[in-house]
C-alpha positions as CSV (number, residue, x, y, z in Angstrom):
1,M,-30.9,24.9,42.2
2,A,-33.7,21.5,40.7
3,K,-32.0,19.0,38.4
4,G,-33.9,20.3,35.7
5,D,-32.0,23.1,35.1
6,R,-29.5,21.5,33.8
7,E,-30.0,20.3,29.4
8,L,-27.5,17.9,27.6
9,V,-26.0,19.3,24.4
10,K,-23.9,18.3,21.4
11,M,-20.6,20.2,20.6
12,K,-19.5,19.9,16.9
13,S,-15.8,20.4,15.9
14,S,-15.4,22.9,13.1
15,E,-12.7,21.3,12.0
16,S,-13.6,17.6,11.9
17,P,-16.8,15.2,11.9
18,H,-15.7,14.6,15.9
19,C,-18.1,15.5,18.4
20,Y,-18.8,15.3,22.2
21,Y,-21.7,16.1,24.9
22,T,-21.7,17.9,27.8
23,Q,-24.3,19.4,30.1
24,K,-24.8,23.3,30.3
25,N,-27.6,25.4,32.4
26,K,-30.1,26.9,30.4
27,R,-31.2,29.5,32.7
28,K,-27.6,31.0,33.0
29,T,-26.4,30.5,29.6
30,T,-29.4,31.2,27.0
31,K,-27.0,31.3,23.9
32,K,-25.6,28.6,22.2
33,L,-21.8,27.3,23.9
34,E,-18.7,28.0,21.8
35,L,-15.2,26.8,23.7
36,R,-12.1,25.4,22.6
37,K,-11.1,21.9,23.1
38,Y,-8.5,19.6,22.0
39,D,-9.6,17.6,18.9
40,P,-7.9,13.9,18.8
41,V,-9.0,13.6,15.0
42,V,-6.5,16.9,13.9
43,R,-4.9,16.7,17.3
44,K,-5.2,20.2,18.3
45,H,-7.0,22.4,19.8
46,V,-10.2,23.7,17.7
47,T,-13.4,25.6,18.2
48,Y,-16.3,23.4,19.2
49,K,-19.7,25.0,18.7
50,E,-22.9,23.8,20.2
51,S,-25.4,22.0,17.3
């Protein structure tokens, strides 16, 4: 797999202004990512969506 298959995406918290960056494989994952991660601003696990 070539290195060009990966894409840097910004994940935005659903409950605070916090965000972080991660990579995804744009060939295998064509839809937007939605993950449950720890949010240090509200200090609990929340849903992060790709923006």
